[in-house]
C-alpha positions as CSV (number, residue, x, y, z in Angstrom):
1,X,-21.9,2.7,-2.2
2,X,-23.2,6.1,-1.2
3,X,-21.7,9.0,-3.1
4,X,-21.0,12.2,-1.1
5,X,-23.0,15.3,-1.5
6,X,-21.6,18.3,-3.4
7,X,-18.6,19.6,-1.5
8,X,-19.0,23.0,0.2
9,X,-15.3,23.3,1.2
10,X,-12.1,21.9,-0.1
11,X,-12.5,18.2,0.2
12,X,-10.2,15.2,-0.2
13,X,-11.7,11.7,-0.2
14,X,-10.5,8.4,1.2
15,X,-11.8,5.6,-1.1
16,X,-11.6,2.3,0.8
17,X,-13.6,-0.4,2.5
18,X,-13.8,0.6,6.2
19,X,-12.6,4.2,6.1
20,X,-14.3,5.4,9.3
21,X,-12.1,3.1,11.3
22,X,-8.9,4.6,10.0
23,X,-6.6,6.8,12.1
24,X,-6.5,9.2,9.2
25,X,-9.9,10.5,10.1
26,X,-8.6,12.0,13.4
27,X,-5.1,12.7,12.0
28,X,-6.1,14.7,8.8
29,X,-7.5,17.8,10.6
30,X,-4.2,18.0,12.7
31,X,-2.1,17.7,9.5
32,X,-4.2,20.1,7.6
33,X,-3.6,22.7,10.3
34,X,0.1,22.1,10.2
35,X,0.1,22.4,6.4
36,X,-2.0,25.6,6.4
37,X,-4.8,23.9,4.4
38,X,-7.6,26.2,5.6
39,X,-11.1,24.7,5.7
40,X,-9.8,21.4,4.0
41,X,-11.6,18.3,5.1
42,X,-11.4,14.5,4.5
43,X,-14.4,12.4,3.7
44,X,-14.5,8.6,3.4
45,X,-16.2,6.7,0.6
46,X,-16.7,3.0,1.4
47,X,-16.9,0.6,-1.6
48,X,-17.2,-3.2,-1.4
49,X,-14.2,-5.1,-2.5
50,X,-14.2,-5.9,-6.2
51,X,-17.3,-3.8,-6.7
52,X,-19.1,-3.2,-10.0
53,X,-17.3,-1.0,-12.5
54,X,-20.1,1.5,-12.4
55,X,-19.4,2.2,-8.7
56,X,-15.8,3.2,-9.5
57,X,-16.9,5.2,-12.5
58,X,-19.6,7.1,-10.6
59,X,-17.1,7.9,-7.8
60,X,-14.4,9.2,-10.2
61,X,-17.0,11.2,-12.2
62,X,-18.2,12.9,-9.0
63,X,-14.7,14.0,-8.0
64,X,-13.9,15.1,-11.6
65,X,-16.9,17.3,-11.9
66,X,-17.4,18.7,-8.4
67,X,-15.4,21.9,-8.1
68,X,-14.4,21.7,-4.4
69,X,-13.7,18.0,-4.5
70,X,-9.9,18.2,-4.8
71,X,-8.9,14.5,-5.1
72,X,-8.6,11.3,-3.3
73,X,-6.4,8.6,-1.9
74,X,-7.4,5.1,-3.0
75,X,-6.7,2.0,-1.0
76,X,-7.7,-1.7,-1.6
77,X,-9.4,-0.7,-4.9
78,X,-6.3,0.6,-6.7
79,X,-6.3,-2.0,-9.5
80,X,-10.1,-2.3,-9.9
81,X,-10.5,1.5,-10.0
82,X,-7.8,1.8,-12.6
83,X,-9.3,-0.8,-14.9
84,X,-12.8,0.7,-14.6
85,X,-11.9,4.4,-15.0
86,X,-8.6,4.8,-16.8
87,X,-10.3,6.4,-19.8
88,X,-11.7,9.1,-17.6
89,X,-8.3,10.6,-16.7
90,X,-6.4,13.2,-18.6
91,X,-3.0,12.1,-17.3
92,X,-1.6,9.0,-15.8
93,X,1.9,8.9,-14.3
94,X,4.4,6.2,-15.5
95,X,4.0,4.1,-12.3
96,X,0.2,4.0,-12.8
97,X,0.6,2.9,-16.4
98,X,3.2,0.3,-15.6
99,X,1.3,-1.2,-12.6
100,X,-2.3,-0.7,-13.9
101,X,-3.3,1.0,-10.6
102,X,-4.3,4.3,-9.2
103,X,-3.7,5.3,-5.6
104,X,-3.9,9.1,-6.0
105,X,-6.6,11.1,-7.8
106,X,-5.9,14.8,-8.2
107,X,-6.6,17.8,-10.4
108,X,-4.1,20.2,-12.0
109,X,-5.0,23.0,-14.4
110,X,-8.4,21.6,-14.9
111,X,-7.2,18.1,-15.8
112,X,-7.8,14.9,-13.8
113,X,-4.6,13.1,-12.9
114,X,-4.0,9.5,-11.7
115,X,-0.9,8.6,-9.9
116,X,0.4,5.3,-8.4
117,X,2.3,6.5,-5.4
118,X,3.0,3.0,-3.9
119,X,6.4,2.5,-5.5
120,X,7.5,5.7,-3.9
121,X,5.8,5.3,-0.5
122,X,6.7,1.6,-0.1
123,X,10.3,2.5,-0.9
124,X,10.4,5.3,1.7
125,X,8.9,2.9,4.3
126,X,11.4,0.1,3.5
127,X,14.3,2.5,3.6
128,X,13.4,3.1,7.2
129,X,13.9,-0.5,8.3
130,X,15.8,-2.6,5.8
131,X,19.5,-2.7,6.8
132,X,22.1,-1.4,4.3
133,X,23.2,-4.0,1.8
134,X,20.8,-6.5,3.4
135,X,20.2,-8.3,0.0
136,X,23.9,-9.2,-0.2
137,X,23.1,-12.0,2.2
138,X,21.2,-13.8,-0.6
139,X,17.8,-13.6,1.0
140,X,14.5,-13.9,-0.7
141,X,11.2,-12.0,-0.6
142,X,7.9,-13.7,0.0
143,X,4.8,-11.4,-0.5
144,X,1.4,-12.8,0.3
145,X,-1.1,-11.0,-1.8
146,X,-0.8,-9.8,-5.4
147,X,-2.5,-6.4,-5.3
148,X,-1.1,-2.9,-5.7
149,X,1.1,-3.0,-2.7
150,X,2.8,-6.3,-3.7
151,X,3.5,-4.9,-7.2
152,X,4.9,-1.6,-5.7
153,X,7.2,-3.4,-3.3
154,X,8.5,-5.7,-6.1
155,X,9.0,-2.8,-8.4
156,X,10.9,-0.8,-5.8
157,X,13.2,-3.6,-4.6
158,X,14.3,-4.3,-8.2
159,X,15.0,-0.7,-9.3
160,X,18.3,-0.2,-11.1
161,X,19.5,2.3,-8.5
162,X,20.1,-0.5,-6.1
163,X,22.8,-2.1,-8.2
164,X,23.4,-5.7,-7.1
165,X,21.8,-5.1,-3.7
166,X,18.6,-6.8,-4.8
167,X,16.8,-9.9,-3.6
168,X,17.8,-13.1,-5.5
169,X,14.1,-14.1,-5.7
170,X,10.7,-12.6,-5.1
171,X,7.8,-15.0,-4.6
172,X,4.2,-13.8,-4.8
173,X,1.3,-15.9,-3.6
174,X,-2.4,-15.2,-3.9
175,X,-5.7,-17.0,-3.4
176,X,-7.0,-16.2,-6.9
177,X,-5.1,-17.1,-10.1
178,X,-6.5,-14.2,-12.1
179,X,-4.9,-11.6,-9.9
180,X,-1.6,-13.5,-9.9
181,X,-1.6,-13.8,-13.7
182,X,-2.1,-10.0,-13.9
183,X,0.8,-9.5,-11.5
184,X,3.0,-11.7,-13.5
185,X,2.2,-9.8,-16.7
186,X,3.0,-6.5,-15.1
187,X,6.2,-7.5,-13.3
188,X,7.5,-9.2,-16.4
189,X,8.2,-5.7,-17.8
190,X,11.0,-5.2,-15.2
191,X,14.6,-5.7,-16.4
192,X,16.2,-7.3,-13.3
193,X,18.4,-10.3,-12.3
194,X,15.9,-11.0,-9.6
195,X,13.8,-14.1,-10.3
196,X,10.1,-14.1,-9.8
197,X,7.8,-17.0,-8.8
198,X,4.0,-17.0,-8.6
199,X,2.0,-19.5,-6.5
200,X,-1.8,-19.9,-6.2
201,X,-2.3,-20.4,-2.4
202,X,-6.0,-20.7,-1.5
203,X,-5.3,-21.9,2.0
204,X,-2.9,-20.6,4.8
205,X,-1.2,-24.0,4.8
206,X,-0.2,-23.4,1.2
207,X,1.6,-20.2,2.3
208,X,3.2,-22.1,5.2
209,X,4.8,-24.5,2.7
210,X,6.5,-21.7,0.9
211,X,7.5,-19.9,4.1
212,X,9.2,-23.0,5.5
213,X,11.5,-23.3,2.4
214,X,12.7,-19.7,2.4
215,X,16.4,-18.8,2.8
216,X,17.7,-17.2,5.9
217,X,17.8,-13.4,5.9
218,X,14.6,-13.1,3.8
219,X,11.6,-10.7,4.0
220,X,8.1,-11.9,4.5
221,X,5.2,-9.5,3.8
222,X,1.5,-9.6,4.5
223,X,0.0,-7.7,1.6
224,X,-3.4,-9.4,1.7
225,X,-5.4,-7.1,3.9
226,X,-6.1,-10.0,6.3
227,X,-6.0,-8.8,9.8
228,X,-7.4,-5.4,8.9
229,X,-10.5,-5.3,6.7
230,X,-11.0,-9.0,7.1
231,X,-10.1,-11.3,10.0
232,X,-7.2,-13.8,10.0
233,X,-3.7,-14.2,8.7
234,X,-2.4,-15.6,5.4
235,X,-0.3,-18.1,7.5
236,X,-1.2,-20.6,10.2
237,X,0.5,-20.5,13.6
238,X,2.6,-23.5,12.4
239,X,4.5,-21.5,9.8
240,X,8.3,-21.2,10.4
241,X,9.8,-17.8,9.7
242,X,13.4,-18.1,8.4
243,X,16.2,-17.1,10.7
244,X,17.3,-13.4,10.6
245,X,14.4,-12.3,8.5
246,X,12.3,-9.1,8.2
247,X,8.6,-9.6,8.9
248,X,6.5,-6.8,7.4
249,X,2.8,-6.4,8.3
250,X,1.4,-3.8,5.9
251,X,-1.6,-3.3,8.1
252,X,-1.3,-0.8,11.0
253,X,-4.8,-1.4,12.5
254,X,-7.1,-4.3,13.2
255,X,-6.2,-7.6,14.8
256,X,-2.8,-7.8,13.1
257,X,-2.7,-11.6,13.4
258,X,0.3,-11.9,11.0
259,X,2.3,-9.4,13.0
260,X,1.7,-11.3,16.2
261,X,2.7,-14.5,14.6
262,X,6.0,-12.8,13.7
263,X,6.4,-11.4,17.2
264,X,5.9,-14.8,18.7
265,X,9.2,-15.9,17.0
266,X,11.1,-12.6,17.2
267,X,13.6,-13.7,19.8
268,X,14.2,-17.3,18.9
269,X,14.5,-16.6,15.1
270,X,16.1,-13.2,15.4
271,X,13.4,-11.4,13.4
272,X,12.8,-7.8,12.8
273,X,9.0,-7.2,12.9
274,X,7.6,-4.1,11.3
275,X,4.0,-2.9,11.1
276,X,2.5,-0.6,8.4
277,X,2.5,2.6,10.4
278,X,5.4,4.4,8.5
279,X,4.0,3.1,5.2
280,X,0.6,4.6,6.2
281,X,2.2,8.0,6.9
282,X,4.2,8.1,3.7
283,X,1.2,6.9,1.7
284,X,-1.0,9.6,3.0
285,X,1.5,12.5,3.0
286,X,2.6,11.8,-0.6
287,X,-1.1,11.9,-1.8
288,X,-1.9,15.0,0.2
289,X,1.0,16.7,-1.4
290,X,-0.3,15.8,-4.8
291,X,-4.0,16.7,-4.1
292,X,-3.3,20.1,-2.4
293,X,0.0,20.9,-4.2
294,X,2.0,21.4,-1.0
295,X,5.6,20.8,-0.2
296,X,5.5,17.9,2.2
297,X,9.2,17.4,2.7
298,X,9.7,20.5,4.8
299,X,6.8,19.5,7.1
300,X,7.4,15.7,7.2
301,X,9.2,15.5,10.5
302,X,6.4,17.5,12.2
303,X,3.7,15.5,10.5
304,X,5.3,12.3,11.7
305,X,5.5,13.6,15.3
306,X,1.8,14.6,15.2
307,X,0.9,11.1,14.0
308,X,3.1,9.5,16.6
309,X,1.6,11.6,19.4
310,X,-1.9,10.8,18.3
311,X,-1.1,7.1,18.2
312,X,0.4,7.1,21.6
313,X,-2.6,8.9,23.1
314,X,-4.9,6.0,22.3
């Protein structure tokens, strides 16, 4: 990991794995202009997946002590960064404390703040495509991956505000047992009638076996990162999506193998296939609002239009 140099203008950082490939690098200057963030820039910090704790600590220490470094959005490393640096923060929001993750680093009144925005941003994204009262059809949720996004989605879907419109079961799978055990510990704090299952699935065929037993009208989510930072899909091409289900690819760039697997069965299985674009927009705008203390709501429609126009121009 290479730390950035001392900032010479208001700077927000993107802490990820392959940040230079992200659409946000072209989008941020357009959004900054719309928001009136004069001279603000975005800089990427690439860190290897599951890096040494010191890498995360050095990164947070730099942002904390560099005056013009305003904050950061964290992706991929949300849980590892939290575990390595939580003692360095002056404030953690309740979502960060519950989920043991940080997706937003910001400063307010000289204090370093950590927020977990995913329960909010995943909720906003799901509200855009999940039909009203969808869970009254007794569908299940199958999330492949047990990182921050999986926890956030599970948390949002089981919030009390939904009443009885919640999934009857949420199934999480992951290649490593340790991350799955951590997810189980955190999600056990939720008071909900929804049942949780956890499965170690080192091979795509293991995920196929779970997929093939799902109820109709379920939701299947790729929260693994496969198809973006790393090639492949958590499923094989032999997996059978349940009839009338929602297929959510959290990635919005890369090969998107999982999304294409869903699209191949869209007509014959009556599937709704969604990529991660709206999730990406909400994720970034919520953190930008926190870092620069701006009111995103009154600008959101225009920010979405700017993002859409940029995407269509490619």
